[in-house]
N, C-alpha and C positions, 0 to 999 in steps of 0.2 A: 504492499499499499504506500502512496505517496501523499504528502501533506503539503498544501501550498499555502503560504502565508504572505500576503500583500501589504505594502506600505507605501506611503506617500501620497500623492495626489493633494486636492484642496482647490481653492480659488485663486486664480492669477489674473492679472491684467494682459489684454492683447500685447503680444512681443515679449512676454515675460517667459520665465522657465519654471519647471518642475522636474522632480526626478521621481519615478516609480521603482519600487523594488518588489521582487517576489523570490521567496526562498522555497525551495523545493526539498523536502527531506524524507528520509525513510528508505524504501527500496528503490533506490535511484539506478537507473538503467545504465549500462556503458555507453549505448548509443541512443540518443534522444533529441528531441527538438523541444525548444522552449520558447515562449515569446508572448505577446500580448495581442488581444483583440479588443474592439471597442464596439460600444453600441449606443448610439444616440436616440433620444425619443423618437418614436415612430419610424426607426430605420432598422435594417437588419444589422446584424453583428458581422463586424468586417475585420479583416486581417490589419494590424497595425505593422508588426515586425516579429521576426523570430530569428534565432539562431540554433545551429546545431552543435552536438557535443564536440564536433572537429573545428568549430569556429566560424563556420560559414553563416553569413547573415542575409536576410531578406527583408526589403521594405516595401510598404505599399507607396505608390508613387506620390500620394497627397503628403507623406511625411519624409520622404527622402531628402536628404540634405538638411533637415531640422532636427530629426530625432536620431539618437544612437544607442544601440542596444550593445550590451556587454555582459560578460559573465564572470563569476568568481567561483571557483571550485573548492570544495571542504570535503571532509570525510563524510560519506553518506549525505552530503547536501550539496546544491548548487543554488547560488543566488544569481538572478538576473536583474540587471538595472536598465531602465529606460529613461535615458536623459532627452527631455523635450525642450527644444528651444524655439524661440520665435513663434510662439504659440498663438493660434488664431481662434476666433469665436467658434469656427466649425470642428475645432478639436474637442469641444465639449462632448463629453459622453462618459458612460461606465466603462472603465477599462477593466478587462479580465485577463488573468495570467493563465497561460496555457501550458501543459506540459505533457509529453508521451513520446512512444517509439516512432510515431508518425506525426505528421501535420495535417490538420491539427490533431493534438494528443486527446487523450480520454479524459485527462484531469484538468479541472478548471478551478480557479480561484473564486472567491465570493463577490469579486468585483469592487472597484474604488471609483469614487467619483472624482472626475476633472472638470472643473469649470473655468471656462475663459470669459471674462467680462469685465468692462470698465465700470 
C-alpha cells in the first residue's frame, strides 16, 4: 500500500509563486510515475506534470516553462515538488497528487486548493 500526503497550496496573486509537495510512502515501486493533476470547477481533471523514477519529465503545454517538477528520494519514500511560477487565474484548481506504475497511477492524494486571484 502507498500513502500520499500533499502540502503547499493556498491563495496567491497573479504572477506569484507557490510550491506543492507530495510524499509517497509505504510500498514504493522501483519503477514508477508520480505527478500532479488538477481540476477546476466545471472542468475535467487534467494532467499538469509528472516525472518517472528515471527522472524523465512531462508537462502540460499550459504550464510548460512556468512549472517545474522534481523529486527527492528517501528510504521507502519519495517526495515530489511542483514549483509553480508566474501563476495565472486559470491555474486556479484543486491539485491532486498521483502515483503508480503507469500514468496515471492508481494512487491519488486528497487534493489541495490553489487559488490565483488579486
